[in-house]
C-alpha positions in Angstrom: 14.5 93.7 -14.7 18.2 93.6 -14.6 20.0 93.0 -11.3 23.3 94.8 -10.9 26.3 92.6 -10.6 27.1 93.7 -7.0 23.5 92.8 -5.9 23.8 89.4 -7.6 27.0 88.7 -5.7 25.4 89.6 -2.4 22.4 87.4 -3.2 24.7 84.4 -3.6 26.8 85.4 -0.6 23.8 86.0 1.7 20.6 84.3 0.7 18.5 86.5 3.0 19.9 89.8 1.6 16.8 90.7 -0.4 14.1 92.1 1.8 16.7 92.6 4.6 19.0 95.2 3.1 18.7 97.4 6.2 19.8 94.4 8.4 22.7 93.7 6.0 23.9 97.3 6.3 23.8 97.1 10.1 25.9 93.9 10.2 28.2 94.9 7.4 28.9 98.2 9.3 30.7 96.2 12.0 33.1 94.8 9.3 33.7 98.3 8.0 34.4 99.7 11.5 36.8 96.8 12.1 38.6 97.5 8.8 39.0 101.2 9.8 40.1 100.2 13.3 42.9 97.9 12.2 43.7 99.9 9.0 43.8 96.5 7.1 42.0 96.4 3.8 41.5 92.6 4.0 39.5 92.5 7.2 36.2 93.6 5.7 36.3 90.7 3.3 37.3 88.2 5.9 34.7 89.5 8.3 31.8 89.2 5.8 33.0 85.8 4.5 30.3 83.1 4.5 27.6 85.7 5.2 29.2 86.8 8.4 29.3 83.3 9.8 33.0 83.1 10.7 35.5 83.8 13.5 36.7 87.1 11.9 33.2 88.5 12.3 33.2 87.6 16.0 36.7 89.1 16.4 35.4 92.3 14.8 32.4 92.4 17.2 34.8 92.2 20.1 37.3 94.7 18.6 34.6 97.3 17.9 33.2 96.8 21.5 29.8 95.5 20.4 29.7 92.4 22.5 26.5 93.6 24.2 24.8 93.5 20.8 25.9 89.9 20.0 22.5 88.3 20.6 20.8 90.6 18.1 23.7 90.3 15.7 23.5 86.5 15.7 19.7 86.8 14.9 20.5 89.2 12.0 23.3 87.0 10.7 20.9 84.0 10.8 18.3 85.9 8.8 20.9 86.9 6.2 22.3 83.4 6.0 18.9 81.9 5.4 18.9 80.1 8.7 22.5 78.8 8.4 24.6 78.8 11.6 
């Protein structure tokens, strides 16, 4: 079986991507919303850097008014990062 290049990239970026694609999509959506909010094409990349474990992701959670979801998002990011914090 051949894995598409984009999937191989995500696997390296987020060790927990496989088996958790739905979780990845929910977390990545915050970065997409943030990019649309600020109309800055670099934000999505910054937000998803290090499998969402960075200050830009936190800034996007705040900017997209999803602070109430932070506890769940932290769990999902931990799953995607293979337990990294």
